[in-house]
MARKOL-777861 format. One record per residue (C-alpha): x, y, z. Coordinates in pm, whole numbers, padded with zeros to 5 digits, always signed. Example, Ala and Ser with C-alpha at 12.3 -4.5 7.8 and 13.67 -1.06 7.14 Angstrom:
+01230-00450+00780;+01367-00106+00714;
***
This chain:
+00770+01760-02419;+00831+01960-02103;+00966+01744-01819;+00832+01846-01480;+01027+01745-01169;+01118+01892-00834;+00806+02108-00835;+00661+02235-00509;+00366+02038-00372;+00178+02090-00049;-00155+02203-00194;-00331+01901-00042;-00332+01873+00339;-00533+01589+00493;-00411+01701+00838;-00469+02039+00998;-00189+02215+01183;-00347+02107+01513;-00360+01746+01387;+00012+01750+01312;+00093+01893+01656;-00125+01633+01830;+00041+01346+01644;+00384+01492+01728;+00302+01518+02099;+00176+01160+02100;+00493+01039+01925;+00706+01201+02195;+00492+01029+02464;+00545+00695+02291;+00921+00749+02284;+00930+00844+02653;+00666+00618+02809;+00633+00315+02581;+00974+00305+02420;+01116+00123+02119;+01245-00232+02125;+01609-00227+02007;+01738-00579+01956;+02100-00497+01864;+02326-00439+02166;+02547-00194+01977;+02243+00019+01896;+02117+00010+02257;+02458+00125+02376;+02448+00418+02135;+02110+00528+02270;+02221+00479+02632;+02537+00684+02581;+02324+00968+02438;+02101+00975+02745;+01817+00732+02674;+01682+00497+02942;+01754+00134+02849;+01580-00173+02989;+01833-00444+02903;+01606-00729+03005;+01334-00626+02760;+01570-00453+02513;+01345-00146+02531;+01485+00204+02486;+01291+00503+02621;+01391+00837+02475;+01322+01169+02655;+01153+01429+02432;+01448+01670+02442;+01687+01396+02331;+01452+01282+02054;+01422+01633+01914;+01797+01694+01942;+01880+01377+01749;+01621+01446+01479;+01760+01797+01432;+02103+01656+01341;+01972+01511+01015;+01993+01741+00710;+01668+01890+00583;+01766+01852+00217;+01939+01549+00065;+02053+01566-00297;+02029+01228-00468;+02243+01274-00775;+02229+01142-01127;+02529+01085-01350;+02520+01339-01629;+02718+01657-01682;+02420+01893-01670;+02309+01771-01329;+01946+01781-01440;+01897+01422-01325;+01957+01523-00962;+01673+01499-00710;+01677+01756-00427;+01481+01570-00161;+01329+01785+00111;+01076+02059+00181;+00782+02006-00053;+00985+01919-00366;+00821+01635-00561;+01000+01357-00749;+00846+01029-00861;+00988+00695-00968;+00999+00319-00937;+01013+00113-00619;+01111-00228-00496;+01139-00513-00470;+00915-00740-00680;+00992-01109-00712;+00803-01142-01041;+00792-00967-01376;+00524-00924-01640;+00667-00907-01992;+00543-00656-02252;+00199-00758-02375;+00160-01041-02125;-00091-01097-01844;+00119-01372-01689;+00410-01330-01449;+00742-01510-01414;+01035-01496-01167;+01253-01187-01210;+01616-01221-01319;+01920-00995-01344;+01830-00930-01708;+01511-00769-01582;+01713-00529-01365;+01899-00438-01683;+01588-00396-01896;+01390-00207-01632;+01684+00033-01598;+01699+00080-01975;+01329+00160-01992;+01344+00400-01697;+01637+00580-01862;+01413+00696-02150;+01088+00762-01959;+01119+01130-01870;+00843+01143-01607;+01017+00873-01400;+01278+01076-01215;+01484+00805-01045;+01539+00430-01054;+01469+00251-00733;+01566-00112-00785;+01230-00267-00853;+01297-00638-00900;+01489-00908-00715;+01697-01137-00940;+01598-01479-00813;+01904-01659-00948;+02147-01488-00707;+02226-01586-00348;+02186-01323-00079;+02564-01278-00052;+02597-01129-00402;+02251-00994-00484;+02319-00640-00354;+02619-00563-00571;+02466-00727-00878;+02140-00534-00855;+02317-00202-00808;+02586-00286-01063;+02344-00373-01342;+02135-00063-01271;+02436+00170-01271;+02548+00020-01599;+02222+00094-01777;+02082+00419-01635;+02227+00755-01536;+01934+00834-01310;+01981+00808-00934;+01979+00446-00813;+01830+00358-00476;+01782+00007-00346;+01714-00209-00048;+02019-00390+00090;+02039-00734+00245;+02386-00795+00393;+02660-00587+00556;+02912-00717+00303;+02668-00625+00029;+02653-00268+00159;+03033-00248+00164;+03073-00391-00185;+02808-00165-00337;+02974+00141-00184;+03318+00022-00300;+03186-00023-00654;+03019+00319-00652;+03340+00483-00525;+03531+00334-00820;+03268+00454-01064;+03268+00801-00907;+03648+00820-00921;+03709+00839-00546;+03530+00806-00211;+03526+01185-00180;+03354+01231-00516;+03086+00981-00425;+03011+01167-00100;+03003+01500-00288;+02762+01365-00549;+02598+01046-00417;+02440+00866-00712;+02341+00571-00494;+02132+00553-00177;+02014+00263+00034;+01701+00145+00212;+01703-00042+00542;+01387-00093+00751;+01218-00043+01085;+00993-00333+01184;+00652-00206+01290;+00534-00167+01551;+00810+00002+01752;+01100-00231+01684;+01457-00188+01556;+01562-00545+01489;+01920-00676+01483;+01957-00731+01109;+01827-00399+00981;+01995-00208+01263;+02331-00349+01152;+02257-00239+00796;+02152+00110+00907;+02468+00146+01114;+02689+00031+00826;+02534+00269+00573;+02548+00561+00820;+02915+00496+00896;+02990+00541+00527;+02787+00864+00506;+02570+00733+00222;+02206+00854+00208;+01985+00605+00390;+01609+00563+00413;+01465+00404+00727;+01102+00339+00632;+00833+00166+00834;+00530-00025+00708;+00257-00026+00973;-00069-00175+00848;-00397-00044+00987;-00563-00310+01197;-00262-00543+01191;+00062-00376+01302;-00093-00043+01396;-00430+00075+01526;-00697+00045+01260;-00743+00424+01255;-00534+00629+01014;-00432+00870+01291;-00310+00581+01506;-00118+00443+01213;+00055+00779+01162;+00166+00777+01527;+00325+00432+01489;+00475+00517+01149;+00626+00843+01269;+00769+00685+01584;+00917+00396+01387;+01089+00590+01113;+01215+00861+01351;+01376+00586+01559;+01570+00485+01248;+01666+00845+01175;+01793+00879+01534;+02002+00562+01508;+02172+00694+01193;+02251+01024+01369;+02393+00845+01673;+02632+00656+01444;+02733+00952+01230;+02578+01294+01306;+02467+01462+00987;+02408+01135+00803;+02166+01207+00516;+01880+01008+00668;+01537+01013+00509;+01200+00983+00689;+01021+00694+00519;+00669+00561+00491;+00535+00244+00334;+00222+00263+00550;-00099+00108+00424;-00401-00089+00539;-00473-00458+00582;-00775-00633+00437;-00933-00731+00768;-01107-01029+00606;-00774-01192+00515;-00510-00973+00690;-00357-00926+00345;-00152-00613+00270;-00335-00379+00032;-00134-00154-00196;-00401+00013-00406;-00630+00150-00137;-00721+00516-00116;-00623+00500+00253;-00264+00435+00149;-00276+00767-00032;-00422+00940+00273;-00158+00790+00505;+00135+00883+00285;-00002+01230+00224;-00038+01275+00600;+00313+01142+00653;+00437+01409+00410;+00303+01670+00649;+00477+01499+00942;+00810+01492+00756;+00768+01860+00670;+00698+01933+01038;+01028+01768+01139;+01210+01933+00846;+01320+01596+00716;+01337+01473+00356;+01059+01226+00288;+01042+00889+00110;+00678+00818+00031;+00478+00535-00119;+00213+00572-00389;+00112+00441-00728;+00080+00068-00665;-00218-00148-00756;-00370-00468-00627;-00479-00560-00980;-00305-00852-01150;-00311-00699-01499;-00299-00357-01659;-00670-00288-01650;-00888+00002-01537;-00832-00089-01170;-00456-00064-01216;-00501+00278-01370;-00735+00435-01119;-00561+00296-00812;-00222+00419-00928;-00347+00757-01038;-00540+00835-00719;-00261+00763-00470;+00009+00920-00688;-00194+01240-00718;-00272+01259-00346;+00084+01212-00226;+00238+01438-00491;-00006+01719-00414;+00080+01677-00045;+00445+01748-00125;+00588+01396-00096;+00955+01428-00190;+01077+01090-00317;+00762+00903-00418;+00865+00546-00485;+00654+00258-00616;+00491+00525-00832;+00562+00339-01156;+00543-00020-01268;+00387-00225-00987;+00096-00468-00987;-00036-00745-00761;+00031-00608-00411;+00385-00500-00513;+00474-00858-00608;+00495-00801-00985;+00682-00539-01187;+00530-00475-01529;+00711-00332-01829;+00384-00210-01977;+00283-00043-01653;+00611+00150-01641;+00511+00309-01971;+00150+00367-01864;+00256+00512-01529;+00502+00743-01704;+00194+00897-01865;+00008+00914-01532;+00307+01078-01363;+00330+01341-01635;-00030+01439-01564;+00026+01427-01188;+00324+01659-01211;+00121+01896-01427;-00133+01908-01144;+00147+01975-00892;+00269+02261-01109;-00071+02425-01079;-00179+02745-01254;+00078+03016-01314;-00074+03361-01276;+00124+03667-01394;+00079+03949-01643;+00185+03728-01932;-00033+03429-01852;-00340+03633-01757;-00314+03780-02110;-00528+04091-02069;-00370+04274-02366;-00431+03972-02588;-00792+03942-02474;-00841+04313-02544;-00685+04281-02890;-00895+03979-02989;-01213+04135-02854;-01560+03982-02862;-01583+03691-03105;-01207+03686-03170;-00975+03386-03168;-00628+03304-03040;-00515+03026-03273;-00256+03227-03466;-00131+03450-03185;+00234+03455-03082;+00120+03408-02722;-00039+03072-02817;+00274+02957-03000;+00491+03058-02705;+00290+02875-02439;+00135+02582-02627;+00409+02327-02546;+00445+02417-02181;+00100+02522-02058;-00061+02189-02145;+00065+01840-02069;+00161+01682-02402;+00065+01316-02406;+00298+01056-02556;+00078+00751-02500;-00287+00853-02479;-00506+00835-02790;-00641+01177-02889;-00764+01094-03242;-01123+01059-03359;-01262+00707-03398;-01190+00694-03772;-00819+00766-03734;-00795+00540-03429;-00955+00252-03622;-00730+00307-03923;-00425+00292-03695;-00525-00051-03567;-00781+00032-03294;-00513-00019-03029;-00592+00027-02662;-00356+00184-02409;-00210-00150-02299;-00121-00241-02659;+00044+00094-02725;+00239+00068-02401;+00364-00279-02490;+00480-00154-02830;+00668+00133-02664;+00837-00101-02418;+00936-00349-02688;+01077-00070-02907;+01311+00037-02625;+01413-00317-02531;+01480-00415-02895;+01758-00157-02916;+02115-00249-02839;+02178-00192-02465;+02387+00114-02383;+02641+00099-02102;+02716+00394-01875;+03019+00220-01717;+03335+00197-01931;+03434-00156-02028;+03779-00142-01866;+03625-00027-01537;+03372-00314-01549;+03659-00562-01583;+03840-00403-01289;+03530-00415-01072;+03470-00779-01155;+03824-00861-01043;+03791-00664-00720;+03441-00770-00613;+03367-01143-00594;+03042-01257-00752;+02983-00941-00958;+02832-01020-01298;+02757-00744-01547;+02616-00972-01816;
***
């Protein structure tokens, strides 16, 4: 099967060029006139030293337009998030309109293969999710998607990253929770890479901090952003404004808040370490105004994150997008159509690093093994749509059409044999048989076939991508690290 990744999106544009410019101008007005609340004194001092106006009493930083644009321009427009194989074909070149899709985080619960129930996630689930992602070709990276409930906050960072790095070679991104956790994860990754320099040359880890919508850089996440930036590790600074709750109810108003929030995080990273690979990030969605509950499967989430792709492209920043989640509790039709719609919208808009695209149910609270397999199929189709239609002398096939003539056929032609495995998406999960064959094979639905695929992978002996002697060394050097 042909694996499609890093293809160029941008065919879908929910915003016009004038829309993008108007949002940009409004964002600059917010920075200058409204400001951003910056709770950490160290961060306020960085902004003040650069030329921002700081109201110490209210902890509000107002940033002149010229300064905002200058700081944004210091961030690289392409960030390569590397895998760990010799060919380098697991690398993700984030930026422009390149499209990559993968898992997201961080669910507290897990749904086992074949089950409709959920249970608390453990470190073994980090291991098994990584193992499954390793073999699902349409999932391009592993963003740590579950939180092992048995670990205290002091050691959860290094254990999540450590177990993932042990069991997949794909790029590992994850949220971080403590400054010591950031340091220990980076120390571990430097040992695995062979040296600090090698890790910076080919970063196979990246980290997610947060901006608290609306318009606030809080103390905790600011410390984390500063720590990651000091080490020069790729960092995402996403915001999660919810229409009608933490942003205006209108999608355009939400995009103003989102863009202001995440750019504030990008600026902070550049103030700490100019050139830090900082990534514009969106987890924007809508709130159910009856309950004020976060909704993850709404079509508006797709619209917002597609629009945010255009904003990131305007600023020439790599983009971390959200799509593919579902509010359904089980792997039913709702889970399928919600995931497919938002994944397709954001990918066609040119979202770069589309996380949450595989495996999530129940408002992002539950990670499902079966859904990882089902979403791998959805993502294969989505990437085929991103690839579009190739038109050249070979594919337009005039000579072949002329040769076959009226009433001819193309079944046995060399042209058909040459293109048959690449022109069409080849399904690995969907049923394409007639009813008789389907019945004879057990009349299995998609969910059943997905569960069988997941179990087949998990029944194999786990493979480690970290040498045993290095694991022992890391466990001695880093307190609380458990690989088993």
